[in-house]
matplotlib code that plots the C-alpha trace (Angstrom):
import matplotlib.pyplot as plt

x = [53.1, 56.7, 58.7, 61.8, 64.0, 63.4, 63.2, 60.7, 57.1, 54.1, 50.4, 47.6, 44.9, 41.5, 39.3, 39.1, 36.7, 37.2, 40.9, 40.4, 42.2, 41.6, 45.3, 45.6, 49.3, 52.0, 51.7, 54.8, 52.8, 52.2, 49.5, 51.0, 53.5, 53.5, 53.0, 54.3, 52.9, 54.7, 54.3, 55.1, 51.8, 51.7, 49.5, 48.9, 48.4, 45.3, 44.1, 45.2, 43.0, 44.1, 44.5, 44.4, 45.6, 43.6, 44.9, 44.1, 45.3, 48.3, 48.8, 46.3, 46.1, 43.6, 43.9, 42.8, 42.2, 45.1, 48.0, 51.0, 51.5, 55.0, 57.1, 59.5, 61.1, 62.6, 59.1, 58.6, 60.9, 61.7, 64.5, 64.0, 66.5, 66.9, 67.2, 63.2, 63.7, 61.4, 60.2, 56.8, 56.4, 53.6, 52.1, 54.4, 57.9, 58.6, 59.0, 55.9, 57.6, 59.9, 63.2, 65.0, 65.6, 66.2, 68.8, 68.9, 65.8, 67.4, 63.9, 61.5, 58.3, 55.8, 52.6, 51.2, 53.0, 52.0, 52.0, 54.8, 53.3, 53.3, 56.9, 58.2, 56.0, 57.0, 54.5, 54.7, 55.7, 57.2, 55.8, 54.7, 55.4, 53.0, 53.8, 49.7, 49.9, 46.2, 46.8, 50.1, 48.8, 45.3, 45.1, 48.9, 49.6, 52.5, 55.0, 53.7, 49.8, 47.3, 45.0, 42.2, 41.5, 37.8, 36.5, 34.4, 36.3, 36.7, 37.1, 41.1, 42.5, 44.5, 46.0, 46.6, 48.9, 50.9, 52.0, 52.7, 54.8, 56.0, 56.9, 59.0, 62.0, 65.4, 64.4, 65.3, 62.6, 60.9, 57.8, 55.4, 52.1, 50.3, 47.3, 44.3, 42.9, 43.0, 42.6, 45.9, 45.6, 45.7, 48.9, 50.6, 49.0, 50.7, 53.8, 54.4, 53.1, 56.0, 58.5, 58.7, 61.0, 62.7, 60.7, 61.6, 65.1, 62.9, 59.1, 58.3, 55.0, 53.0, 50.9, 47.7, 45.2, 41.8, 43.2, 44.9, 43.4, 41.6, 43.9, 46.9, 44.9, 44.4, 47.9, 49.2, 48.8, 50.0, 53.1, 53.9, 54.0, 56.1, 58.6, 57.9, 59.0, 61.9, 63.0, 61.3, 63.9, 66.9, 65.7, 63.9, 60.9, 57.9, 54.8, 52.5, 49.5, 46.9, 45.0, 41.8, 40.8, 37.1, 38.4, 39.9, 37.4, 35.4, 37.6, 38.2, 34.2, 34.1, 36.5, 35.1, 31.5, 33.7, 34.5, 30.9, 32.0, 28.9, 28.4, 28.0, 26.6, 26.8, 28.1, 31.6, 33.6, 32.6, 36.7, 36.5, 37.2, 39.9, 41.4, 42.0, 42.7, 45.1, 46.9, 46.5, 47.8, 51.2, 51.6, 53.1, 56.1, 58.1, 61.4, 64.9, 63.5, 62.0, 58.4, 55.5, 52.5, 49.9, 47.4, 44.4, 41.7, 38.5, 36.6, 32.9, 30.8, 30.8, 27.8, 28.1, 29.8, 27.5, 29.0, 30.5, 34.2, 33.9, 33.0, 35.2, 38.7, 37.1, 37.7, 41.2, 42.9, 43.8, 41.8, 40.7, 40.5, 36.6, 37.6, 35.0, 34.3, 32.5, 35.5, 37.9, 35.8, 36.3, 40.1, 40.6, 43.4, 43.4, 39.7, 39.2, 36.2, 38.1, 34.8, 33.9, 37.8, 39.9, 43.7, 43.8, 47.2, 48.7, 47.8, 50.8, 53.4, 52.5, 53.5, 51.1, 51.3, 50.5, 47.1, 46.3, 46.3, 45.0, 42.0, 41.6, 42.1, 39.2, 37.0, 36.9, 36.5, 33.5, 31.8, 32.8, 31.0, 27.9, 27.7, 28.0, 24.8, 22.4, 23.8, 22.2, 18.9, 19.2, 19.6, 21.0, 24.6, 25.8, 29.1, 30.7, 29.1, 31.1, 34.5, 34.2, 33.4, 35.9, 38.6, 37.7, 37.9, 41.3, 42.2, 41.0, 43.4, 46.5, 45.7, 45.4]
y = [45.6, 46.1, 49.1, 48.9, 50.7, 49.6, 45.9, 45.3, 43.3, 45.4, 45.3, 47.8, 46.4, 47.0, 45.6, 45.5, 43.0, 43.3, 42.1, 40.0, 42.3, 41.8, 42.8, 43.2, 42.3, 40.5, 37.5, 35.6, 35.2, 31.4, 30.7, 30.9, 33.7, 36.4, 39.7, 43.3, 46.9, 50.3, 50.0, 46.5, 45.4, 41.6, 39.3, 36.2, 34.9, 32.7, 32.6, 33.4, 34.3, 35.6, 39.3, 38.9, 37.3, 37.2, 37.6, 38.1, 41.0, 39.0, 42.3, 45.0, 47.9, 49.8, 48.4, 50.7, 50.6, 51.8, 50.6, 48.6, 45.3, 43.4, 40.4, 40.0, 36.7, 37.1, 37.5, 34.3, 32.8, 32.0, 31.3, 28.1, 26.4, 26.1, 30.3, 29.4, 27.8, 30.0, 32.3, 33.6, 33.9, 34.7, 32.7, 34.1, 33.3, 36.8, 37.2, 39.1, 38.9, 41.7, 39.4, 40.7, 39.4, 36.2, 35.1, 35.3, 33.3, 30.5, 28.7, 28.8, 29.2, 26.5, 26.5, 23.4, 20.3, 16.6, 14.5, 11.2, 8.0, 4.9, 4.0, 7.0, 5.8, 3.3, 1.8, 3.3, 1.5, 3.8, 5.4, 9.3, 9.5, 11.9, 12.1, 11.1, 7.7, 7.7, 8.0, 6.3, 2.9, 3.5, 5.4, 5.2, 7.2, 6.7, 8.8, 10.1, 9.3, 11.5, 12.2, 14.3, 16.4, 17.5, 18.5, 22.4, 25.6, 24.8, 20.9, 21.4, 20.4, 22.9, 22.4, 19.1, 19.9, 22.2, 20.3, 16.8, 19.8, 20.8, 16.8, 16.2, 18.5, 17.2, 14.1, 15.5, 16.2, 18.8, 21.3, 23.2, 25.0, 26.9, 28.8, 30.2, 33.5, 33.4, 36.6, 38.3, 37.9, 33.8, 33.9, 35.6, 33.2, 30.5, 32.1, 32.2, 28.3, 27.2, 29.5, 30.0, 26.9, 24.1, 23.7, 27.3, 25.1, 23.1, 24.5, 27.4, 29.1, 30.0, 32.7, 34.1, 36.3, 37.3, 40.7, 39.5, 39.5, 36.4, 35.2, 34.9, 32.4, 30.2, 29.5, 29.1, 25.5, 25.4, 27.2, 25.2, 21.9, 22.8, 24.2, 20.9, 18.7, 21.1, 18.8, 16.1, 15.3, 16.1, 13.2, 14.9, 14.0, 16.3, 16.8, 19.5, 21.2, 22.7, 25.2, 25.0, 23.5, 24.8, 28.7, 26.9, 26.4, 29.5, 31.5, 29.3, 29.3, 33.4, 33.7, 31.3, 33.1, 36.6, 35.1, 33.8, 30.6, 28.2, 27.3, 23.6, 21.9, 24.6, 27.1, 25.9, 25.9, 22.2, 20.9, 21.9, 18.3, 18.3, 22.1, 20.1, 16.5, 17.5, 19.2, 16.4, 13.8, 15.1, 14.1, 10.6, 8.4, 8.6, 5.8, 7.2, 10.5, 11.5, 11.4, 14.1, 13.7, 16.0, 17.1, 18.8, 20.4, 21.2, 23.0, 21.2, 19.8, 15.8, 15.9, 18.1, 14.3, 14.3, 18.3, 18.2, 19.6, 17.4, 13.9, 15.0, 15.4, 12.2, 9.9, 11.4, 10.8, 8.1, 8.5, 10.4, 11.5, 13.1, 15.6, 16.7, 20.1, 17.9, 16.3, 19.1, 21.0, 17.5, 18.4, 15.1, 15.5, 14.8, 14.9, 12.0, 10.1, 7.0, 4.6, 7.5, 7.8, 5.9, 5.7, 2.9, 2.7, 3.3, -0.2, -1.4, 0.8, -1.6, -4.8, -8.0, -7.5, -3.6, -4.4, -7.0, -4.7, -1.9, -3.8, -4.5, -1.0, -0.3, -2.8, -2.0, 1.7, 0.8, -1.5, 1.5, 4.2, 1.1, 0.8, 4.5, 5.2, 2.6, 4.7, 7.6, 6.3, 5.5, 2.1, -0.3, -1.6, -5.2, -5.5, -6.9, -3.6, -1.2, -3.0, -2.2, 1.5, 2.1, 0.2, 2.3, 5.5, 4.6, 3.2, 7.2, 8.5, 6.8, 7.7, 10.9]
z = [82.8, 82.4, 83.6, 80.9, 82.7, 86.4, 84.9, 87.5, 87.1, 88.4, 88.5, 89.2, 91.9, 89.7, 92.5, 96.5, 98.1, 101.9, 101.9, 98.3, 95.3, 91.4, 90.4, 86.3, 85.9, 87.0, 84.0, 85.7, 89.2, 90.5, 92.9, 96.6, 95.8, 98.0, 96.4, 98.1, 97.3, 97.8, 101.3, 102.2, 102.9, 101.2, 99.4, 98.6, 94.8, 95.1, 91.5, 87.6, 84.8, 81.4, 82.4, 86.0, 89.3, 92.3, 95.9, 99.9, 101.6, 104.3, 106.5, 107.8, 105.4, 103.0, 99.5, 96.9, 92.8, 91.4, 94.3, 92.6, 93.5, 92.0, 92.9, 95.8, 95.9, 99.3, 100.5, 99.9, 101.6, 105.6, 108.3, 109.8, 112.1, 115.6, 116.5, 116.6, 119.9, 122.7, 119.5, 118.5, 115.1, 112.5, 109.4, 107.8, 109.8, 111.3, 114.8, 116.5, 119.9, 120.2, 120.2, 117.9, 114.3, 112.3, 110.8, 106.4, 105.1, 103.6, 103.0, 100.5, 101.6, 100.4, 101.2, 99.4, 99.7, 98.8, 101.7, 101.7, 100.1, 101.5, 99.7, 102.2, 105.3, 108.1, 110.8, 113.9, 116.5, 118.8, 121.5, 122.4, 126.1, 127.1, 130.7, 131.8, 133.3, 131.5, 127.7, 127.5, 129.3, 128.0, 125.2, 123.9, 121.0, 118.7, 117.1, 113.7, 115.3, 114.0, 117.3, 116.8, 120.5, 120.7, 123.7, 124.8, 125.3, 128.9, 128.9, 129.1, 125.6, 124.8, 128.6, 127.8, 124.5, 126.1, 129.3, 126.8, 125.2, 128.9, 129.2, 126.2, 127.8, 127.0, 124.7, 121.7, 120.3, 118.4, 119.5, 117.4, 118.5, 116.3, 117.5, 114.5, 115.3, 118.8, 121.6, 121.7, 125.7, 124.8, 123.0, 125.3, 128.3, 126.0, 125.8, 129.6, 130.0, 127.5, 127.7, 131.6, 131.8, 129.7, 127.2, 125.6, 124.6, 122.3, 121.2, 118.6, 118.5, 115.2, 115.7, 114.6, 116.4, 116.1, 114.9, 112.4, 108.7, 108.1, 105.3, 107.5, 109.9, 106.7, 105.8, 109.7, 109.6, 106.3, 107.5, 110.8, 108.5, 106.2, 109.7, 111.5, 107.8, 107.9, 111.6, 110.5, 107.2, 109.9, 111.9, 114.2, 116.1, 115.7, 117.9, 116.4, 117.5, 115.5, 117.8, 116.5, 113.5, 113.8, 113.9, 111.0, 108.9, 109.8, 107.9, 104.7, 104.7, 105.7, 103.1, 99.9, 100.4, 99.8, 96.6, 95.5, 95.6, 95.5, 99.6, 100.0, 103.3, 106.7, 104.0, 104.2, 100.3, 98.7, 98.9, 103.1, 103.3, 101.1, 102.3, 106.2, 105.1, 103.2, 105.7, 108.3, 106.0, 105.8, 109.2, 109.6, 110.1, 107.2, 106.2, 106.9, 108.4, 111.5, 112.2, 113.3, 115.4, 114.7, 117.8, 115.6, 118.3, 117.7, 120.0, 120.0, 122.5, 122.7, 121.5, 118.1, 116.7, 113.3, 112.6, 109.1, 110.5, 113.2, 110.9, 108.6, 110.9, 112.3, 109.2, 108.4, 111.6, 113.6, 116.3, 118.7, 122.5, 123.6, 126.5, 129.3, 131.2, 134.0, 134.5, 133.9, 136.4, 139.1, 138.8, 136.9, 134.0, 131.3, 131.3, 128.7, 128.5, 127.9, 126.7, 123.6, 122.5, 120.5, 119.4, 116.4, 115.8, 118.9, 120.6, 117.9, 120.8, 122.9, 124.6, 124.7, 128.9, 128.1, 126.2, 128.7, 131.1, 129.1, 128.2, 131.9, 133.3, 130.4, 131.7, 135.2, 134.6, 132.6, 134.9, 138.0, 135.9, 135.1, 138.9, 139.5, 137.8, 139.6, 143.1, 141.7, 142.1, 146.1, 145.6, 147.8, 146.7, 147.4, 149.0, 145.7, 143.8, 146.1, 145.8, 142.1, 142.9, 145.0, 143.3, 140.1, 142.0, 143.2, 139.7, 138.7, 141.5, 140.2, 136.2, 137.6]

ax = plt.figure().add_subplot(projection="3d")
ax.plot(x, y, z, "-o")
ax.set_aspect("equal")
plt.show()
């Protein structure tokens, strides 16, 4: 409906289902527009019909039939730049760390962008130095690589990413850590770890907590990617972490079931593969620009590699690291199971000598682990076997 006097387009809420609302009016609204009610509470347009729009409430608010929503172009913008370093923002780009506001918003908020095609990408030949000998030598990661990190809650996947970010200090890279539906205490600890040192000079945290509405958590990866693409377009190398995509998938499932969509395997929506693969494929190494190295995390048991979300993400990334809670408990870090981990494009960043060294190390560690299994049965071992076990243990110490 139109108010000719105020020249303002508004719509009326006609139905509410938890955080899903159906609004009559707003004929010029588009999918992914942000609309606002009289109290300033925001909603994201998700679908259009001939006489109404469907939207998801993004703020903690009670919405009732009859409330008004209106278009608000300024809410569809972000403030992006180096002023975000050392700051914690939510999935709409608003500061949530009580450190003051930002300069005027300078970029339109675009939640859905097509991934750059092959004509705009180039090969991955430059190595990302993680600061861990085990990874940089045996399982290298290239700049622009999409590397899945999978492991249980206490396997150190998140600690690994945080330490990688801390190790990037001084190399002109930009680091963005995205938390999806984590407890507020987790976000506070993360902030302390990353911003207590020099990492605060090149790191941004995009945080949604378990207290936020589910729709806000579903758009957090898109907003973080949009910010990463801004710095990538300026020629910067960006490290982007999604912590974690299992939680993201669960929120997408919750919303799809509330919307009444036909559930697919494990009750996930039928387009769950597209929704997450579409995000992952936006990372890469780009011609005349920078790169976006993506670390999506999945908190799952190593044995659960046949789960839908695990197989989907494994199929759309350039490799995966399998983290072991047992190794983590023994003080081995990073606690990566090299025999169950893969880096498909990282090897291209190594010289021939480095590849040969990597192959020799992997072979030694595999032999040592195999011989250790035999000793568990109390079998007497030869000097050569004991030597292999000893060399494997020494190599572990060197790589730790």
